[in-house]
C-alpha positions in Angstrom: 154.2 -35.6 96.7 154.5 -39.0 98.4 154.6 -40.7 95.1 157.8 -38.9 94.1 159.3 -39.4 97.5 158.6 -43.2 97.4 159.9 -43.5 93.9 163.2 -41.8 94.7 163.4 -43.8 97.9 163.3 -47.0 95.9 165.8 -45.7 93.3 168.3 -44.6 96.0 167.9 -47.9 97.9 168.6 -49.9 94.8 171.6 -47.8 93.8 173.1 -48.1 97.3 172.6 -51.8 97.2 174.5 -52.1 93.9 177.3 -49.7 95.1 177.6 -51.6 98.4 177.7 -54.9 96.6 180.5 -53.8 94.2 183.3 -54.4 96.7 181.8 -57.5 98.2 181.4 -59.6 95.0 177.6 -60.2 95.4 175.5 -62.9 94.0 173.1 -62.6 91.1 170.2 -62.5 93.5 171.4 -59.4 95.3 172.0 -57.5 92.1 168.6 -58.6 90.8 166.9 -57.3 93.9 168.6 -53.9 93.7 167.7 -53.7 90.0 164.0 -54.4 90.8 164.0 -51.6 93.4 165.3 -49.1 90.8 162.8 -50.4 88.3 159.9 -49.9 90.7 161.1 -46.3 91.4 161.3 -45.5 87.7 157.9 -47.0 87.1 156.4 -44.8 89.8 158.0 -41.7 88.4 156.6 -42.5 84.9 153.3 -43.5 86.4 153.3 -46.9 84.8 150.6 -49.4 85.7 153.2 -52.1 86.3 155.2 -49.7 88.5 152.1 -49.2 90.7 151.4 -53.0 90.8 155.0 -53.8 91.9 154.9 -50.9 94.5 151.7 -52.2 96.1 153.3 -55.4 97.5 156.7 -53.8 98.1 155.3 -51.0 100.2 153.0 -53.2 102.1 155.8 -55.6 103.1 158.0 -52.6 103.8 155.9 -51.1 106.6 154.5 -54.3 108.0 157.5 -56.6 108.1 159.9 -53.7 108.5 157.9 -52.4 111.5 157.7 -55.8 113.1 161.4 -56.3 112.7 162.2 -52.9 114.1 159.9 -53.4 117.1 161.4 -56.8 117.8 165.0 -55.4 117.7 164.1 -52.7 120.2 162.5 -55.1 122.6 165.5 -57.5 122.3 167.9 -54.6 123.1 166.0 -53.6 126.1 165.6 -57.1 127.3 169.3 -58.0 127.2 170.4 -54.5 128.4 172.0 -53.6 125.1 170.4 -50.1 125.0 172.4 -49.0 128.1 175.6 -50.4 126.6 175.0 -48.6 123.3 174.4 -45.3 125.1 177.6 -45.9 127.0 179.6 -46.6 123.8 178.0 -43.5 122.2 179.5 -41.2 124.9 182.8 -43.1 125.2 184.4 -41.5 122.3 186.7 -42.9 119.6 185.8 -45.5 117.0 183.1 -47.0 119.1 181.2 -43.7 119.2 181.5 -43.4 115.4 180.2 -47.0 115.0 177.2 -46.3 117.2 176.4 -43.1 115.2 176.5 -45.1 112.0 174.1 -47.7 113.5 171.8 -44.9 114.7 171.7 -43.4 111.3 170.9 -46.8 109.7 168.0 -47.2 112.2 166.8 -43.7 111.4 166.8 -44.5 107.6 165.0 -47.7 108.4 162.3 -45.8 110.3 162.0 -43.3 107.4 161.6 -46.1 105.0 158.8 -47.7 107.1 157.0 -44.3 107.1 157.4 -43.8 103.4 156.2 -47.3 102.6 153.1 -46.8 104.9 152.2 -43.5 103.3 152.9 -44.8 99.7 150.8 -47.9 100.1 147.7 -46.1 101.3 148.1 -43.4 98.6 148.3 -46.1 95.9 145.2 -47.7 97.3 143.3 -44.4 97.6 140.9 -43.0 94.9 143.4 -40.2 94.1 146.2 -42.7 93.6 144.1 -45.0 91.4 142.9 -42.1 89.3 146.5 -40.9 88.9 147.5 -44.3 87.4 144.2 -44.8 85.6 143.1 -48.0 87.4 139.8 -48.7 89.1 139.5 -48.1 92.8 139.4 -50.9 95.3 141.9 -53.3 93.5 142.4 -55.7 96.5 143.3 -58.6 94.2 146.2 -56.6 92.8 147.5 -56.0 96.3 147.4 -59.7 97.2 149.0 -60.8 93.9 151.8 -58.2 94.2 152.5 -59.1 97.8 152.5 -62.8 97.1 154.9 -62.3 94.2 157.3 -60.3 96.3 157.1 -62.9 99.1 157.8 -65.7 96.6 160.7 -63.7 95.0 162.2 -63.0 98.5 161.9 -66.7 99.4 163.6 -67.7 96.1 166.3 -65.1 96.7 167.0 -66.4 100.2 167.1 -70.0 98.9 169.4 -69.0 96.1 171.7 -67.1 98.3 171.7 -69.8 100.9 172.3 -72.6 98.3 175.0 -70.5 96.7 176.7 -70.1 100.1 176.2 -73.7 100.9 177.6 -74.6 97.5 180.6 -72.4 98.1 181.1 -74.0 101.5 180.8 -77.5 100.0 183.2 -76.5 97.2 185.7 -75.0 99.6 185.4 -78.1 101.8 185.9 -80.4 98.8 188.9 -78.4 97.7 190.3 -78.4 101.3 189.8 -82.2 101.5 191.5 -82.7 98.2 194.4 -80.5 99.3 194.7 -82.5 102.5 194.6 -85.8 100.6 197.3 -84.5 98.2 199.5 -83.4 101.2 198.9 -86.8 102.9 199.9 -88.6 99.7 203.0 -86.5 99.3 204.0 -87.1 103.0 203.4 -90.8 102.5 205.6 -90.9 99.4 208.3 -89.0 101.2 208.2 -91.5 104.1 208.4 -94.4 101.7 211.3 -92.9 99.9 213.1 -92.2 103.2 212.4 -95.8 104.3 213.8 -97.2 101.0 216.8 -95.0 101.3 217.5 -96.1 104.8 217.1 -99.8 103.8 219.5 -99.4 101.0 222.0 -97.6 103.2 221.7 -100.4 105.9 222.1 -103.1 103.2 225.2 -101.3 101.8 226.7 -101.0 105.3 226.0 -104.7 106.0 227.6 -105.8 102.8 230.6 -103.6 103.5 230.9 -105.0 107.0 230.6 -108.6 105.6 233.3 -107.9 103.0 235.6 -106.4 105.7 235.0 -109.4 108.0 235.7 -111.8 105.1 238.9 -110.0 104.2 240.1 -110.1 107.9 239.2 -113.8 108.1 241.1 -114.5 104.9 244.1 -112.6 106.3 243.9 -114.6 109.5 243.6 -117.9 107.7 246.6 -117.0 105.5 248.7 -116.1 108.5 247.7 -119.3 110.3 248.4 -121.4 107.2 251.8 -119.6 106.8 252.7 -120.2 110.5 251.7 -123.8 110.5 253.5 -124.4 107.2 256.7 -122.7 108.5 256.6 -124.9 111.6 256.1 -128.1 109.6 258.8 -127.2 107.1 261.9 -129.3 107.3 265.1 -128.3 105.6 266.1 -130.4 102.5 269.7 -130.7 103.5 268.6 -132.0 106.9 266.4 -134.6 105.3 269.2 -135.7 103.0 271.9 -135.6 105.6 273.5 -139.1 106.5 272.6 -140.8 109.6 275.8 -139.9 111.3 275.2 -136.2 110.8 271.9 -136.4 112.7 273.6 -137.8 115.8 272.9 -136.2 119.1 274.9 -133.2 120.1 278.1 -134.1 122.1 278.5 -137.5 120.5 281.2 -138.1 117.9 280.1 -140.2 115.0 282.1 -143.4 114.6 283.0 -144.7 111.2 282.4 -148.5 111.1 284.0 -149.3 107.8 287.4 -147.6 108.2 289.9 -149.1 110.6 291.1 -147.1 113.6 294.2 -145.1 112.8 297.4 -146.1 114.3 298.5 -143.7 117.0 302.2 -143.2 117.3 302.1 -140.8 120.3 302.2 -141.9 123.8 299.1 -143.4 125.5 298.5 -140.4 127.7 298.5 -138.0 124.8 296.2 -140.3 122.8 293.7 -140.4 125.7 293.8 -136.6 125.9 293.1 -136.3 122.2 290.1 -138.6 122.4 288.7 -136.7 125.4 289.1 -133.4 123.6 287.3 -134.7 120.6 284.4 -136.0 122.7 284.0 -132.8 124.7 284.1 -130.3 121.8 280.6 -129.2 120.5 279.1 -130.1 117.2 280.2 -127.8 114.5 277.9 -124.9 113.9 277.5 -125.7 110.3 275.6 -128.9 111.2 273.5 -127.5 114.1 269.8 -127.1 113.4 268.6 -123.6 114.6 265.0 -122.3 115.1 264.8 -118.8 113.8 261.9 -116.3 114.2 261.3 -113.7 111.6 260.1 -110.1 112.3 256.7 -111.0 110.8 256.3 -113.8 113.4 257.1 -116.7 111.1 259.2 -119.6 112.3 261.9 -121.2 110.1 264.5 -123.9 110.8 267.9 -123.4 109.3 271.3 -125.2 109.6 274.2 -123.4 111.0 272.9 -119.8 111.1 269.7 -117.6 111.0 269.0 -115.6 107.9 269.2 -111.8 108.0 266.1 -110.2 109.5 265.5 -113.1 111.9 266.7 -114.1 115.3 267.4 -117.4 117.0 265.0 -118.7 119.6 265.3 -121.6 121.9 264.2 -125.0 120.5 
């Protein structure tokens, strides 16, 4: 009876391991362990010699190491006061109570497995168990070899799983570092492009300001040159005028070559005529005028100011 119970225990355990690993994307080691559990159960049901050999070490480790782990867990819970907290959560209701019930069922299955492994190991080592599988009684060497094989396989499984997790962590860390490097390079390129764009914009603004300043300076130079040229300009008719036309205002030019005309009037009338001639102003057609245009330019004309300008004092 214990043989069939132990066989179905291993088969169900392996099946639950595979089903539970479907949604969690397990490694090859986990699937291999679950498959070995199922194979051991099938070998026990068919009473195969290799099934008994594999079950010897598995059942021995099941009730020894399993019992030690269960006892250590209970002692730890009592030491840290976790037992009272678990009992409090059990009667608190809600999701916590359901979680505690699931944990209690798992511990109960664990205890049942320890008992099954204990009973199965001693049955396989008994005379009845050896006779049922057709092997000689007292095969201590087979127990040691089977136990050592399971210990070695468990150690390799743990190393494989740990190295796989470590490899995944290293791979994820490497990928993360590569992504960080790519982001840093992208940010650096963006900063460089922004700096070049700002430099180009500043250079264009400087060139524009320089062009505007040059244009303004050229306009100022042109205006200054025009004003100085207008002030230095002398009318041609004034330069070509005879010396007597450039006499000071209020003086009557005297002709040296022609004789004085003979005056028939009376002396008093003649003196009055001379006085009148000396007092009258210079004809406007011969007077030099300084004219200021609306643009600010200064011109010198003779007799009158051109349209669009006004006379200013000399």
